[in-house]
C-alpha positions as CSV (number, residue, x, y, z in Angstrom):
1,M,-15.9,-10.2,-18.2
2,T,-15.2,-9.5,-20.9
3,D,-10.6,-9.5,-21.4
4,V,-10.5,-5.7,-22.4
5,Q,-12.6,-5.5,-18.6
6,K,-10.2,-7.6,-17.1
7,A,-6.9,-6.0,-18.7
8,I,-8.5,-2.5,-17.3
9,E,-9.0,-4.1,-14.2
10,I,-5.6,-4.9,-14.1
11,L,-4.3,-1.8,-14.9
12,Q,-6.1,0.3,-12.3
13,N,-5.2,-2.1,-9.5
14,S,-1.7,-2.5,-11.1
15,V,-1.2,1.9,-10.2
16,W,0.7,3.4,-7.0
17,T,-1.7,6.0,-4.7
18,L,0.1,8.2,-3.1
19,V,-1.3,8.8,0.0
20,D,-1.7,12.8,-1.2
21,D,-3.6,11.4,-3.4
22,G,-6.3,9.5,-1.6
23,L,-6.6,7.1,1.1
24,P,-7.7,3.4,0.3
25,E,-11.7,2.5,2.1
26,K,-10.8,1.5,5.4
27,D,-10.1,-1.7,7.4
28,V,-9.1,-3.0,3.6
29,K,-5.9,-4.2,3.2
30,V,-3.8,-3.1,1.1
31,L,0.1,-3.2,-0.9
32,I,2.0,0.1,1.5
33,T,5.2,1.6,-0.1
34,A,7.0,3.3,3.3
35,E,10.2,5.1,3.4
36,G,12.5,5.3,6.2
37,K,12.4,9.0,7.9
38,T,15.9,8.8,8.7
39,S,17.2,6.2,7.1
40,G,15.4,7.1,3.3
41,E,14.8,3.0,2.3
42,R,11.6,2.2,0.4
43,I,9.4,-0.7,1.5
44,V,6.6,-2.8,0.5
45,K,4.5,-3.8,3.4
46,I,1.0,-5.0,3.8
47,S,-0.8,-3.0,5.9
48,A,-4.9,-1.3,6.6
49,Y,-6.0,2.4,6.7
50,T,-7.8,2.8,10.2
51,T,-9.6,4.2,13.3
52,S,-8.8,3.7,16.5
53,Y,-10.8,3.5,19.4
54,Y,-10.6,7.1,20.0
55,G,-11.3,8.8,16.7
56,F,-7.8,9.2,15.2
57,E,-7.0,7.4,11.7
58,Y,-3.5,5.6,11.4
59,W,-1.9,3.1,9.0
60,M,-2.1,-0.1,10.8
61,E,1.6,-1.3,11.9
62,P,2.8,-4.3,9.8
63,F,6.1,-4.2,12.3
64,R,7.1,-2.9,15.6
65,Y,7.6,0.6,16.0
66,F,6.8,1.2,12.2
67,S,5.0,4.3,12.6
68,D,8.3,6.3,15.0
69,N,10.4,4.5,11.9
70,Y,8.7,4.8,8.4
71,R,6.1,7.1,6.4
72,V,3.7,6.1,4.6
73,V,3.5,7.2,0.7
74,A,2.1,5.6,-1.6
75,W,-0.6,2.5,-1.9
76,R,-2.2,0.1,-4.1
77,P,-4.9,-2.9,-4.1
78,L,-3.9,-7.0,-3.8
79,P,-3.4,-8.2,-6.4
80,E,-6.0,-11.3,-6.9
81,P,-4.4,-14.7,-5.5
82,Y,-3.7,-17.3,-8.1
83,R,-6.3,-18.9,-9.0
84,E,-6.1,-22.4,-11.1
85,P,-6.9,-21.9,-14.9
86,E,-11.0,-22.9,-15.7
87,E,-11.1,-25.4,-18.3
């Protein structure tokens, strides 16, 4: 992979996608920005968009009562983990 290709990939993975503009692949963990339904507070968590046994789609709850109090407004891919530089 060339340096230009690496730079393009980094930029593509660092852009937030609004939920209204599209959803991630099912069952793939992503970073989400969620907004408090009453407080307006914004938080960042890891979650995945999935389908239940009964067929309805939802965001997996990163903590208890998440869906009652927050709504997901944007998502982006998780960054690559740190790796030692190759010599």
